[in-house]
N, C-alpha and C positions, 0 to 999 in steps of 0.2 A: 504494500500500500504506500503510495507516494502522492499525497495531496498538497505538497509544498509548492508554493507559487512565488517564492522570493526570487526575483530576477537576478539579484546580485549573486545569490548562491548557485542558481541554475547556470549562470555564466561560467562557473568553475568546473562544470562537468567535463570530464576528459576520459579518454581511453586509458587503460591500465598503463601506468608510467612509473617504472621502478627507479627512475633517475631523480625523483623528487627529493630535494634536500630540505630537511627540517631545520628550523632555527634553533640553535642551542640555547640553553638557559643563559641569560645575561648575568653579569656580575651582580647587578642590583637584585635580581631574582634569587641568586644564591645567597646573598647576604640576608635577604628577607626570610629565606628558608631556615637559616641557622637561628635567626632572631625568633622565628615562630616556635622553635623548640623551647627556647627560654620562656616565652610567653605562655606556652601550654602548661608548663609546670605550675603556673600560678592560677590556672583555671581549674575549678573543682567539678563543675557539672559536666558529665560526659556529652550531653547534647550540645553544649556550648563548644566543647572541643571538636566534636564532629562537624559542627557548622563551620568552624575555622579551617579545618582540613579541607572540606568541600570548597570553601571560598578560595583558598590558596591554590588548590588543584585547578580550579577554573582559570586562574591567572596563568598558571604554568601552561595549560593547554592553549589558551589564547595566544600566548607568546610563541609557542611552537608551531601551531597550525591554524591560527586565526584567519589567515587569508587562503588557506588550502582546503579545509574540510568542506564537505558537501552536505552536511547534516543540517536540517531545519525543521521547524514545527510543521507537522503534517506528513512528514516522511516517517513511516513506521515499519520499515522492513525488519529492522533489528529488534522490534518489539515482539518478535516470535521466537527469539533466542532465549534459552533458559538462562536466568540471571541468579547467580549465587549471592546471598546477602548474609551479613553477620547478624548475630542476635541483637546487637546494639542498633543496627540499622532498622531491624524489624520494629523495635520499640520506638525509634524515631519516627517512622512512618505512622505508627499507631498514635503517637503523641501529636503529630502535626496534622493529621487528617481526620482523626476520630474513627478510622476503620479499625476494628478489633482484630488482632491477630489470633491465630490458634497456635497451640504448641505442636509442632510437627513431630510425628512418631518415627518417620524415616524420610530419607531424601528421595524426592520424587524423580521422575524422568521428564525429559522435554517432549512435549506432545505436538510441537509446532503451532499450538494455539496462540492467539494474541494475548498479551499481558492483560490481566483482568482490570488494570488501571488505565488501559488505553481507551480513549473515546474514539470508537471506530467511525463515528460520523464525521469527525474532523481530522482524525489521524494524530491527535495531540494527547500528551500525557496529562492525566487528571491530577497527578500528585507531583508535578514537575519540581516544585520547590523542595520536596522531600524525597526525591528519587534516590536510589542507592548508588554506591560508588561505581559499579560497573556500567551503569547507565550514563553516568557523567563522563567517564573517561573514554568510552568506545566511540570512534569516529571513522567514517569512510573518507578517503582522499581522492577518489576518482569519479565514480558514477554510481548512484544508487541502484542502477539496474543490475549491478554485480552483487548486490547485498543479499539477494534471495534467488535461489536457495543458498544457504550459508556456506556450502562446501566449495563455492567458487573462489579461486585464489585471486585476490586483488589487494589494493593498497589500503591498509588499515592502520589506525593509530589507537593506542590505548588497550590493546588486547592483553590480558594477563599472561598468556603464554609467551608474549614478546616483551615482558617486563614493563608493560603499560606504555612502551614507547619512550620512556623518559626515566632516568635514574631518580629524579626527584619524585615522580609519581610512584615509583616502586617503593621508595622509602616512606612515602605517605601511606601507602597501602599497608606496609609493615606496622606503621604507627596505629592504624585503624585496628589491626589485629591485637596489638598490645593493649589498646583501650578496652577491648572486650575482656581480656584477661584481668586487667585492673578493676574492672567493674564486676568481676566474678560472674561473668556471663558465659565463660568457656570459649572454646575455639571451634565448636561444631558448626559447620556451615551447611545451610539448607538453601533450597530454591525460594525465590520470592513467593512463588505460587504454593509452596508448602505452608508458609505463614498466612497467606491471603489467597486461598483457592477461589473464593467468590466474593465479590464486593458489590455494594449498592452504588448507584451513580453518585458521584461526588463532584461538586463544583468548587475548585480551588479559589480561595479568596485572595 
């Protein structure tokens, strides 16, 4: 599903091109990354820490591929991919949206169904502000037509098997795991649909 109509984004569509060069993190971004670690030590609430990790990750991604990625509101090809989330992220979604999570008994399997939080009329995420880490970091760099089915080899950024495309994002992902341990939530990872198999329509405010 691709209902995105952003002309600026659509102008970036290209055939698979593995010569694309990503912008490395600037010295300013590196300094802010190390400063973030010091700041996080002073923050107590895990949701506040999670929000700061999300915010900084967005800045890292924008610096690296802000003028390259072809993702936009309305394009939902990747919303059929199984998304793993941490227990803290499940709590954050519940806190921010009011959707009640269930306690998963076992890790489910990908059914190729659209995410329950996707508004299929618009192709937009109904919990965009509270979406999990993997939804935030995953981007296509060529053309959305290659995004489904997902076994097509093309240019991606932010895939976990590729170290999220950035050493800084990889370290932020490790910090997210550490936060779950410190919050005594454990390290067990389930799919988003294990926590939220069915949801009622929700209008983000």
